[in-house]
C-alpha positions in Angstrom: 0.5 -21.0 -22.5 -0.5 -20.8 -19.0 -3.8 -19.0 -18.4 -3.3 -16.4 -15.7 -6.3 -14.7 -14.4 -6.2 -11.6 -12.2 -9.3 -10.6 -10.0 -9.5 -6.9 -9.4 -8.3 -4.0 -11.6 -7.2 -1.6 -8.8 -3.5 -0.3 -8.7 -2.3 -3.7 -7.5 -4.1 -5.9 -10.1 -3.1 -3.6 -12.9 0.6 -3.5 -11.8 0.8 -7.2 -11.8 -0.9 -7.5 -15.2 1.5 -5.1 -16.8 4.4 -6.8 -15.1 3.2 -10.2 -16.5 2.9 -8.7 -20.0 6.4 -7.4 -19.9 7.4 -11.1 -19.2 5.5 -12.3 -22.1 2.4 -13.8 -20.4 -1.1 -13.6 -21.6 -3.3 -12.2 -18.9 -7.1 -12.0 -18.4 -8.4 -9.6 -15.7 -11.8 -9.7 -14.2 -13.2 -6.8 -12.3 -16.2 -4.6 -11.6 -16.4 -0.9 -11.4 -16.0 0.7 -8.0 -19.5 1.4 -6.5 -18.7 4.7 -4.8 -16.7 7.8 -6.1 -13.7 8.5 -4.1 -10.9 10.9 -3.6 -7.6 9.9 -2.1 -4.6 12.0 -1.1 -1.3 10.9 -2.3 2.3 12.0 -2.2 4.7 12.6 -4.8 6.5 9.4 -3.9 3.1 7.5 -4.7 2.9 9.2 -8.2 6.5 8.0 -8.9 5.6 4.5 -8.0 2.6 4.5 -10.1 4.5 5.9 -13.1 7.3 3.3 -12.3 4.7 0.5 -12.5 3.6 1.7 -16.0 0.5 3.7 -15.0 1.3 7.0 -16.4 -2.0 7.1 -18.3 -4.0 6.5 -15.2 -2.5 9.6 -13.8 -2.9 11.9 -16.7 -6.3 13.4 -15.8 -6.6 12.2 -12.3 -4.4 14.3 -9.9 -4.9 17.8 -8.5 -2.0 19.3 -6.3 -3.3 20.5 -2.9 -1.8 22.3 0.0 -2.5 20.0 3.1 -3.4 21.6 6.6 -2.7 19.4 9.6 -4.3 19.9 13.0 -2.7 17.1 15.4 -2.0 17.0 19.1 -3.4 20.7 19.4 -0.9 22.1 16.8 -1.7 23.5 13.4 0.6 23.5 10.6 0.7 23.4 6.7 2.5 20.4 5.3 4.0 19.8 1.9 1.8 19.7 -1.2 -0.3 16.4 -1.5 -2.0 15.2 -4.7 -5.9 14.5 -4.8 -6.5 11.5 -6.9 -9.9 11.3 -8.4 -10.6 7.4 -8.4 -13.3 7.2 -11.0 -10.9 9.0 -13.5 -7.9 7.1 -12.2 -9.8 3.8 -12.6 -10.8 4.7 -16.3 -7.1 5.2 -16.8 -6.1 1.9 -15.3 -8.3 0.1 -17.7 -6.9 2.1 -20.7 -3.3 1.0 -19.6 -4.4 -2.5 -19.5 -6.2 -2.4 -22.9 -3.1 -0.8 -24.4 -0.8 -3.5 -22.9 -2.9 -6.1 -24.4 -4.6 -7.5 -21.2 -8.1 -9.1 -21.8 -10.5 -7.3 -19.5 -13.7 -9.0 -18.3 -16.2 -6.4 -16.7 -18.2 -8.3 -14.1 -18.7 -9.2 -10.4 -16.8 -12.5 -9.3 -19.6 -14.7 -7.6 -17.1 -17.5 -6.6 -13.7 -19.0 -7.0 -13.3 -22.8 -6.7 -10.3 -25.0 -6.9 -10.5 -27.6 -9.7 -8.2 -30.3 -11.1 -6.9 -27.9 -13.8 -6.5 -24.9 -11.4 -9.4 -22.4 -10.5 -12.8 -22.0 -11.7 -14.2 -18.5 -11.6 -17.9 -17.8 -11.7 -18.9 -14.3 -13.1 -22.2 -12.6 -12.6 -23.8 -12.6 -16.0 -21.0 -14.1 -17.8 -19.3 -17.6 -18.6 -17.2 -19.1 -16.1 -13.4 -18.8 -16.5 -10.8 -21.4 -15.9 -7.3 -20.2 -14.7 -4.2 -22.2 -14.3 -2.7 -19.5 -12.1 -4.8 -17.1 -10.1 -3.8 -13.4 -8.7 -6.2 -12.4 -6.1 -6.2 -8.6 -6.1 -9.8 -7.7 -5.1 -8.5 -5.7 -2.0 -10.6 -6.1 1.4 -13.3 -7.6 -0.6 -11.2 -10.8 -1.2 -12.4 -13.8 0.9 -10.2 -14.3 4.1 -7.8 -17.2 4.4 -8.1 -17.7 8.1 -7.7 -15.2 11.0 -4.4 -13.7 10.1 -3.1 -10.8 12.2 -5.7 -7.9 12.7 -5.2 -4.4 14.3 -7.8 -2.7 16.3 -11.3 -2.8 14.5 -11.7 0.5 12.7 -14.3 1.8 10.3 -14.0 5.0 8.0 -17.1 6.9 7.3 -16.8 8.7 4.0 -19.0 11.7 3.4 -19.3 13.3 0.0 -21.5 16.1 -1.2 -21.5 19.0 -3.7 -20.6 22.5 -2.3 -19.6 25.8 -3.8 -16.6 25.7 -6.2 -13.5 27.1 -4.8 -9.7 26.3 -4.4 -8.4 22.7 -4.2 -7.4 21.9 -0.5 -7.0 19.2 2.1 -6.6 18.8 5.8 -6.2 16.3 8.5 -7.2 16.7 12.1 -7.2 14.4 15.4 -10.4 14.3 17.5 -11.0 12.7 20.8 -12.7 9.6 19.4 -10.8 9.4 16.1 -9.3 11.4 13.2 -10.7 13.0 10.1 -9.4 13.7 6.7 -11.1 16.4 4.5 -10.7 17.6 1.0 -12.4 20.0 -1.4 -12.0 20.1 -5.2 -12.1 23.2 -7.4 -15.5 22.0 -8.8 -17.1 22.1 -5.3 -17.1 18.3 -4.6 -16.3 17.8 -0.9 -15.1 14.9 1.2 -15.0 14.4 4.7 -13.9 11.0 6.2 -14.0 10.1 9.8 -12.1 7.2 11.1 -13.3 5.6 14.4 -13.1 2.5 16.6 -15.8 0.0 15.9 -16.1 -1.0 19.5 -16.0 2.3 21.3 -17.6 4.7 18.8 -21.3 4.0 19.8 -22.5 4.9 16.3 -26.2 5.4 15.7 -28.0 3.2 13.2 -27.7 3.6 9.4 -30.8 6.0 9.1 -29.4 8.4 11.7 -25.6 8.0 10.6 -25.7 10.9 8.0 -27.1 13.5 10.4 -24.7 12.2 13.2 -21.6 12.8 10.9 -22.9 16.3 10.0 -23.1 17.1 13.7 -19.6 15.9 14.1 -18.4 18.1 11.3 -20.4 21.2 12.7 -18.5 20.6 16.1 -15.1 20.9 14.4 -14.0 24.5 14.0 -11.4 23.4 11.4 -14.0 21.5 9.4 -16.4 24.6 9.6 -13.6 26.9 8.4 -12.5 24.4 5.7 -15.9 23.8 4.2 -17.1 27.4 4.9 -20.6 26.4 5.9 -21.6 25.7 2.3 -24.8 23.9 1.8 -24.4 20.1 1.4 -26.1 19.1 -1.8 -26.6 15.4 -2.7 -24.9 14.3 0.6 -23.9 10.6 0.5 -22.4 8.3 3.0 -19.9 5.3 2.4 -18.7 3.2 5.3 -15.6 0.9 4.7 -13.4 -1.0 7.0 -10.0 0.4 7.9 -8.8 -2.4 10.1 -5.2 -3.4 9.5 -5.2 -7.0 8.2 -2.3 -9.5 7.3 -3.5 -12.6 5.6 -1.9 -15.7 7.0 -1.1 -17.1 3.5 -0.2 -15.0 0.5 1.2 -17.5 -2.0 0.9 -21.1 -3.1 2.1 -23.0 -6.1 -0.7 -21.7 -8.4 -1.9 -18.5 -6.8 -0.8 -15.3 -5.1 -2.5 -12.6 -3.2 -1.4 -8.9 -3.7 -2.3 -5.4 -2.6 -4.9 -5.0 0.1 -5.7 -8.9 -0.4 -2.4 -9.8 1.0 -2.1 -7.0 3.6 -4.4 -3.9 4.3 -3.0 -1.4 6.7 -4.5 1.7 8.7 -4.9 4.6 6.5 -2.7 6.7 9.1 0.1 4.4 8.2 0.4 5.8 4.8 -1.2 5.8 1.4 -3.1 2.6 0.6 -2.1 2.8 -3.1 1.5 2.9 -2.3 1.1 0.0 0.0 -0.7 -2.0 -2.6 2.0 -1.5 -5.0 4.8 -2.5 -2.6 3.5 -6.2 -2.7 2.3 -6.0 -6.2 5.5 -5.1 -7.9 7.4 -8.2 -6.9 4.6 -10.5 -7.8 5.4 -11.0 -11.6 8.9 -12.3 -10.8 7.5 -14.6 -8.0 4.7 -15.8 -10.5 7.4 -16.2 -13.2 9.5 -18.4 -10.9 6.5 -20.6 -9.9 5.6 -21.3 -13.4 8.9 -21.7 -15.1 11.2 -22.8 -12.3 9.1 -25.0 -10.1 12.0 -26.3 -8.4 12.4 -22.8 -6.7 8.7 -22.7 -5.7 9.4 -22.9 -2.0 11.9 -20.1 -2.4 9.5 -18.0 -4.3 6.6 -18.5 -1.9 8.9 -17.7 1.1 10.2 -14.4 -0.6 6.6 -13.3 -1.1 5.4 -14.1 2.3 8.3 -12.6 4.0 8.3 -9.5 2.1 4.5 -8.9 2.6 4.8 -9.7 6.4 7.8 -7.3 6.9 6.1 -4.6 4.7 2.9 -5.0 6.9 4.8 -4.6 10.2 7.0 -1.7 8.9 3.7 0.3 7.9 1.8 -0.6 11.1 4.6 0.7 13.2 4.6 4.0 11.2 0.9 4.4 12.0 1.4 3.3 15.7 3.9 6.2 16.0 1.6 8.7 14.5 -1.1 7.8 17.0 1.5 8.1 19.8 2.1 11.6 18.6 -1.3 12.6 19.9 -0.9 13.1 23.5 -4.1 14.8 24.5 -6.3 11.7 24.6 -4.1 8.9 25.5 -6.7 7.4 27.8 -9.5 7.4 25.3 -10.3 3.8 23.9 -9.4 4.8 20.2 -6.0 6.1 20.9 -5.1 3.8 23.7 -5.7 0.8 21.4 -3.5 2.2 18.6 -0.6 3.8 20.3 0.8 0.3 21.3 -0.1 -1.8 18.3 1.4 -4.0 16.7 4.3 -4.2 19.1 7.0 -2.1 20.8 9.6 -2.5 18.1 11.2 0.9 16.9 10.1 1.8 13.5 13.6 3.0 12.6 16.2 1.2 14.7 19.6 3.0 15.3 22.3 2.1 12.6 25.4 -0.1 14.0 27.8 -1.3 11.2 29.2 -3.9 13.7 25.8 -5.5 13.9 25.4 -6.1 10.4 25.0 -9.8 9.5 25.5 -11.9 6.4 22.9 -14.6 5.5 21.6 -16.4 2.4 18.2 -15.2 1.5 15.8 -15.1 -1.6 16.5 -12.3 -4.1 15.1 -11.2 -7.4 17.6 -11.9 -10.2 17.0 -11.9 -14.0 13.3 -12.2 -13.8 13.3 -15.1 -11.2 13.4 -15.6 -7.4 17.0 -16.7 -6.7 19.2 -17.2 -3.7 22.2 -15.0 -2.6 24.2 -13.6 0.3 22.6 -10.6 1.6 23.3 -7.9 4.3 20.9 -7.9 7.2 20.6 -4.4 8.8 18.4 -2.9 11.5 15.9 -1.3 9.0 16.0 -4.0 6.5 15.6 -7.4 8.4 15.3 -9.4 5.1 18.5 -8.1 3.8 20.0 -5.9 1.0 21.8 -7.7 -1.9 23.4 -5.0 -3.8 23.6 -1.1 -4.1 24.2 0.3 -7.7 25.1 -3.2 -9.0 27.7 -3.7 -6.1 27.0 -6.9 -4.1 27.1 -5.7 -0.3 28.0 -9.0 1.4 31.6 -9.5 0.0 32.2 -5.6 0.5 31.1 -5.7 4.1 33.5 -8.7 4.8 36.3 -6.7 3.2 35.5 -3.7 5.3 36.0 -5.7 8.4 39.7 -6.5 7.4 40.8 -3.9 4.9 40.8 -0.2 4.8 37.9 1.6 3.0 39.9 3.0 0.2 41.3 -0.6 -0.7 37.9 -2.1 -0.5 36.2 0.6 -2.5 39.0 0.9 -5.0 37.4 -0.9 -8.0 34.2 0.9 -8.1 33.0 3.7 -10.6 32.4 7.2 -9.3 28.7 6.8 -9.1 29.0 3.3 -7.5 31.5 4.9 -5.1 29.0 7.7 -4.2 26.1 5.5 -3.7 27.9 2.8 -1.7 29.6 5.3 0.7 26.4 6.8 1.2 24.7 3.4 2.2 27.6 2.6 4.5 27.3 6.0 6.3 23.6 5.2 6.8 24.6 2.0 8.4 26.8 3.6 11.0 30.3 2.9 9.2 33.0 5.1 10.4 36.1 5.0 8.1 39.4 5.2 9.7 41.3 8.5 9.3 
């Protein structure tokens, strides 16, 4: 049996471990506990993705619904409900899900990872070294870099946490002249204020003065003043972490793979980090299965993972760019100037054009392995779409170029017809009347 070792027990590492267990692999996971309690705002979509990855138990006690207030470009409005995810509770739930799935969990800090003849040797603080035939790197931004890769503007997020007066659960976002802030308050009075700024232009004071500097910035914001109701800040703590968007230049080899933030980490304004981590992690078990059981397809499997990670990174980066561009008040300020044009000028959602669809052979996931098939390349899916509701799209698109729609769609079930027609309309298809 191949020895598979995963480094990191966050959502990405846990999702890969559970996916590999479903494929019948024995899995050992090495992780240390998070050093700073955090709260994250997530959407219903993120919760559904976590449940789909088999992480229901991790969510059971970890989420609180919250009405979110947004102050952006001088306009205030209340957005949909977001859910506040308590990371310590969530992390305990992740470990319980892993335990129930039969994943061996080693608690400890990874000191070093070395390539050896049999695979990888992992040194663990206070424990015996572990040998892995196959290594999954899921330690997030803490994972050692593999070269320069692609980096966005250098960004740091300063998370302030303190105990305030109990009240209603709530969250808010506001843009500031030199960055933006996310704030949250739990019913038990735990308060969070995270300020995201540019490393080069923020002119931050030294570590000893940073807490007081952040307090002054909160007090200068009328939204933050109202949100936290001038409560006393008991047990005030500060945690600084990088928020720079990073794409690793290599994310897969014949006996290793990078997932989650270790593969690509994006700006928090681009969307939720957990969702982005899962986006690359959910495909990894199939890629690993192919590398181990069908080595003749190794190049195809590596290409699939690399391309998907790169495309996901660019998609999320462009979403963040467009949010930054929506703030028009400080276009000449260094923070906003650097982010409103990065990573490129490509539109995040290109206009659909059925006549521009192309058919190419590309890697796909089939029956637990990476395979190759004809896919349809669209403006929003440059890596291609293979099928919708079990209907292969390449033959269908060919038919629609020479046959009436009713004839091409005649053999589909009612549900298939509904889903395929919806997809065709989204691609700009105009059926003849």
